[in-house]
C-alpha positions as CSV (number, residue, x, y, z in Angstrom):
1,M,85.3,120.1,104.5
2,L,85.0,117.4,107.2
3,A,88.6,116.1,105.4
4,L,89.9,119.5,105.7
5,A,89.5,119.2,109.3
6,F,90.7,116.1,109.9
7,T,94.0,117.1,107.9
8,S,94.4,119.9,110.6
9,Y,94.8,117.3,113.5
10,A,97.2,115.3,111.1
11,N,100.7,113.7,112.7
12,T,103.9,115.7,111.3
13,L,106.3,113.7,109.3
14,T,109.9,114.1,109.0
15,L,111.7,114.4,105.9
16,S,115.5,113.4,106.0
17,A,118.0,113.3,103.6
18,V,119.9,109.9,103.3
19,N,123.8,109.7,103.2
20,G,124.9,107.1,101.2
21,N,123.2,104.6,99.7
22,L,121.7,102.6,102.5
23,F,118.3,101.8,100.9
24,Q,117.0,100.6,97.7
25,Q,113.6,100.0,95.9
26,T,114.6,96.4,94.9
27,A,115.8,95.0,98.4
28,Q,113.3,97.1,100.8
29,R,110.4,96.7,98.7
30,P,107.3,97.2,97.8
31,C,107.0,100.4,96.1
32,I,103.5,102.2,96.2
33,F,104.7,105.0,93.7
34,S,106.8,104.1,90.8
35,N,107.9,103.2,87.0
36,Q,108.4,100.0,85.7
37,S,112.1,99.1,87.5
38,C,110.3,98.1,91.0
39,V,110.6,94.9,91.3
40,N,106.9,94.5,93.1
41,G,106.0,91.0,93.6
42,G,102.8,91.4,92.3
43,F,102.1,94.3,95.3
44,P,99.8,97.0,93.8
45,S,101.5,100.1,93.3
46,T,100.3,103.4,91.2
47,D,102.5,104.7,88.3
48,V,104.7,107.9,88.2
49,P,104.5,109.6,85.0
50,N,107.7,108.7,82.9
51,G,109.9,111.7,81.5
52,G,110.6,115.0,82.6
53,N,108.8,118.3,82.3
54,V,106.1,117.3,84.4
55,T,104.6,120.4,86.8
56,T,102.9,118.2,89.3
57,Y,102.2,114.4,90.3
58,D,99.1,114.4,92.7
59,L,98.5,110.8,92.8
60,L,96.7,108.1,95.6
61,S,97.9,104.7,96.1
62,P,95.7,101.9,96.0
63,T,94.4,100.7,99.5
64,Y,96.2,98.1,101.4
65,T,95.3,96.4,104.3
66,G,97.1,96.5,107.6
67,S,97.8,92.8,107.6
68,S,99.5,92.9,104.9
69,L,101.6,95.9,105.4
70,I,102.8,94.7,108.9
71,A,103.3,91.1,107.2
72,L,105.7,92.8,104.4
73,L,107.7,95.0,106.9
74,G,107.7,92.6,110.1
75,G,105.8,94.6,112.2
76,G,103.4,98.1,112.6
77,G,106.1,100.7,111.6
78,I,106.3,102.5,108.5
79,A,109.0,104.2,107.1
80,V,108.9,106.1,103.4
81,G,112.2,106.3,101.3
82,I,111.9,108.1,97.7
83,D,114.9,107.8,95.3
84,I,114.9,111.2,93.3
85,N,115.1,111.6,89.4
86,Q,117.2,114.7,88.5
87,A,118.3,115.9,85.4
88,T,121.7,117.4,85.0
89,G,122.1,121.2,85.2
90,Q,118.1,121.2,86.3
91,G,117.1,122.7,89.4
92,S,115.9,120.7,92.4
93,Q,112.7,119.6,92.6
94,T,110.2,119.8,95.2
95,L,108.1,117.1,97.8
96,T,105.1,119.2,98.0
97,R,103.1,116.8,99.9
98,F,103.0,113.1,101.2
99,E,100.2,111.6,103.5
100,M,99.1,108.7,104.8
101,L,95.1,107.7,105.5
102,K,93.5,105.2,107.0
103,S,90.1,104.5,105.7
104,G,90.8,107.7,104.0
105,V,91.4,110.1,106.9
106,V,94.5,111.8,106.5
107,V,96.9,110.6,110.2
108,D,100.1,111.7,109.1
109,T,101.1,114.4,106.7
110,F,104.3,116.2,105.2
111,I,103.9,119.7,103.6
112,G,107.3,121.1,102.3
113,S,108.0,124.3,100.3
114,G,110.4,124.1,97.7
115,P,112.8,123.4,96.3
116,N,113.2,121.0,99.4
117,V,114.9,117.4,97.7
118,P,118.2,117.7,95.7
119,A,118.9,114.3,94.6
120,T,122.0,113.1,96.6
121,N,122.2,109.4,95.8
122,N,122.9,108.0,92.5
123,G,122.4,104.8,91.0
124,N,118.5,103.5,90.2
125,G,116.3,103.0,93.1
126,F,118.5,104.1,95.8
127,A,116.6,106.6,98.1
128,D,118.1,110.3,98.3
129,Y,115.0,111.0,101.2
130,V,113.1,108.9,104.2
131,L,110.0,110.3,105.8
132,T,109.3,108.9,109.4
133,G,106.9,109.3,111.5
134,F,104.1,107.7,110.6
135,S,101.5,106.4,112.8
136,N,101.7,102.8,113.8
137,V,99.5,100.4,111.2
138,V,97.2,97.8,112.7
139,A,96.2,94.6,110.7
140,A,92.2,95.8,110.2
141,D,93.5,99.2,109.0
142,A,92.9,100.4,105.1
143,I,95.7,102.3,104.0
144,S,96.3,104.6,101.2
145,F,99.2,107.3,100.4
146,H,98.7,110.6,98.8
147,F,101.9,111.8,96.7
148,V,102.4,115.3,95.4
149,F,105.3,116.1,93.9
150,N,106.2,119.6,92.0
151,N,108.6,120.5,88.7
152,A,109.7,116.7,87.7
153,N,112.2,117.5,85.6
154,D,113.9,113.7,85.0
155,G,112.7,110.1,85.1
156,P,110.1,108.8,87.4
157,E,110.6,109.0,91.0
158,N,110.2,105.8,92.9
159,V,108.9,105.9,96.8
160,F,109.0,103.0,98.6
161,L,107.9,101.6,102.1
162,I,110.8,100.5,104.4
163,A,110.4,99.0,107.9
164,A,110.7,102.1,110.2
165,A,113.2,99.8,112.6
166,Q,115.8,99.8,110.0
167,V,115.6,103.6,109.7
168,P,117.6,105.3,112.6
169,E,116.0,108.2,114.4
170,P,118.0,111.6,113.6
171,T,118.0,112.1,117.7
172,T,120.2,108.3,118.1
173,V,122.1,109.2,115.0
174,L,123.1,112.6,117.2
175,L,123.2,110.8,120.5
176,T,125.5,108.1,119.3
177,G,128.1,110.5,116.9
178,V,128.0,112.5,120.5
179,G,128.9,109.7,122.8
180,L,131.4,108.1,120.5
181,L,133.1,112.1,120.3
182,L,133.0,111.7,124.7
183,L,134.5,108.5,124.1
184,G,137.4,109.1,122.2
185,F,137.8,112.3,124.1
186,V,138.2,110.0,127.3
187,Y,140.5,107.3,125.8
188,S,142.4,110.3,124.2
189,K,143.1,112.4,127.8
190,R,143.5,108.9,129.3
191,G,146.5,108.3,127.0
192,R,148.4,111.3,127.7
193,R,147.8,110.7,131.2
194,S,149.8,107.1,130.9
195,Q,152.5,108.9,128.9
196,Q,153.0,111.7,131.2
197,N,153.1,109.1,134.0
198,N,155.9,107.1,132.1
């Protein structure tokens, strides 16, 4: 009952689709939920059931020290990449819940309803989605993750850590795009004026 009370005040995570093969688990390791293809270099992870037709994953990661995560990611900011495996001709799957816990208390949560995660990037280990907005981690923290996934119809999903600094926030991407459009518009107008003056 107490845990549920804490959960209701948890920070809300943002799930975003990744356009292109930006993050790969072999380069952006370590995996926290994985199959054998994830190269973890001795970092502990939780195995995801192999094969399709799995109704629900409800998995808890090992507990990590904040200092180990900070050392791996170069700081206290965390993002999570999710590589979706989807069988051809099968429907989309559902990321139902993802949580980060500090000392067993949920501090960050994503709650989804499905189907909400169709596969977008081909190739082994590339993130189809990222979760952002995690609380900062300090060295003394005891960190674990909870992963609930429904209607898994193909191979296992790999879930891996990414340094948050490597993932542009959606607002930053939007503002950059608008800025570039405005810059193009200004240069285009200047070009037309100079042609009219000649």
